[in-house]
Structure formats: C-alpha cells, structure tokens
C-alpha atoms as one frame of an Amber mdcrd trajectory, in Angstrom:
protein
  80.595  71.329  89.682  79.382  74.185  87.723  78.597  77.235  89.524  78.680
  81.328  90.050  81.190  82.975  92.357  82.291  86.320  92.964  85.417  87.868
  93.760  86.982  91.204  95.123  88.073  93.231  92.449  90.603  96.821  94.202
  90.431  99.690  92.438  93.092  99.948  91.128  94.168  99.789  87.142  96.013
  96.109  86.568  95.542  93.250  89.557  95.122  89.867  88.961  92.187  87.569
  89.901  91.939  83.351  89.310  89.618  81.844  88.223  89.408  78.384  86.888
  90.479  77.515  83.368  87.623  77.951  80.653  85.378  80.690  83.040  82.622
  82.443  82.228  83.237  86.153  83.748  79.763  87.843  83.708  79.647  91.601
  85.127  81.118  93.536  87.185  79.070  96.112  90.380  78.673  97.185  93.191
  78.065  95.471  96.553  78.287  96.320  99.662  80.151  99.522  99.291  83.041
  97.504  97.043  83.635  95.930  93.478  83.011  93.002  92.171  83.008  90.370
  89.730  80.930  87.745  88.953  81.471  84.312  87.170  80.419  80.764  85.821
  82.825  78.817  86.627  83.410  75.234  86.631  85.188  74.074  90.294  86.082
  71.042  89.091  88.528  72.830  87.299  91.685  74.257  87.500  92.333  78.440
  88.580  94.058  80.314  86.193  96.134  83.932  86.690  93.183  86.432  84.756
  94.611  90.043  84.505  91.671  92.967  84.678  92.126  95.762  83.733  90.131
  99.155  85.277  89.863 102.598  83.638  88.637 105.534  84.707  86.685 107.747
  83.216  88.890 110.642  81.613  92.082 108.681  82.176  94.787 108.556  79.565
  94.908 104.635  78.594  98.324 102.753  78.413  97.397  99.338  77.828  96.449
  98.206  74.210  93.539  97.505  74.596  92.514  96.094  70.688  92.263  92.303
  72.458  90.752  93.118  75.798  86.869  92.607  76.180  84.295  94.225  78.272
  82.705  93.046  81.711  81.584  96.775  83.210  81.054  99.868  84.665  80.333
 100.452  88.511  80.866 104.077  90.852  81.779 103.686  93.393  80.930 106.977
  95.854  83.122 107.850  98.971  82.898 109.860 102.409  83.180 113.658 100.546
  80.052 112.410  98.404  83.006 112.221  94.610  82.365 109.841  92.512  84.948
 107.088  90.539  83.060 105.797  87.058  85.635 102.866  86.262  85.457 100.534
  83.248  86.518  96.571  83.505  88.256  95.150  80.587  90.351  90.985  80.525
C-alpha cells in the first residue's frame, strides 16, 4: 500500500536509513527541532538500506558527490542560538 512515512535523521555526515525499495524521497525538514526525512513508499515492498549524507555549509566534503541526489536543506538552532545549516543528499 502506498503511503508517506517519515524518518528521523541524526545530525551526522553519513547514516543508513532502511526504506522500502523504489521509494520516492520527498523532502527533509525540521519537525520538533529534529531533522526528518519524508518518503512516498509502498509498505508491501522490502526495505533496503539507503545511505543519507548531510554536509554543513562551509564544510570540506570528502565524498564523490557526482552520483548523489539532493533532498533538501535544514537549519537547527541550539540553546545558545547558534544555527547549523545542513544540506542532505542520498
């Protein structure tokens, strides 16, 4: 059955998210001060590991980005009112 799920992301450079095969990754945004990824998926399909990459603005990127797809950008503000802007790819 087709539906939209969300997955909480951690603020790290590389992480694995298990998403059903052939899912369409829709966006990344902040919800409750946490980065979340939304995907349109078929719950009847088997999940596969998908590597998600997050790069902060100004960070040196030591990955080959030529094969990555951009998902979105999110901003986190910590208790000291400093913000972090992260750009997410898969």
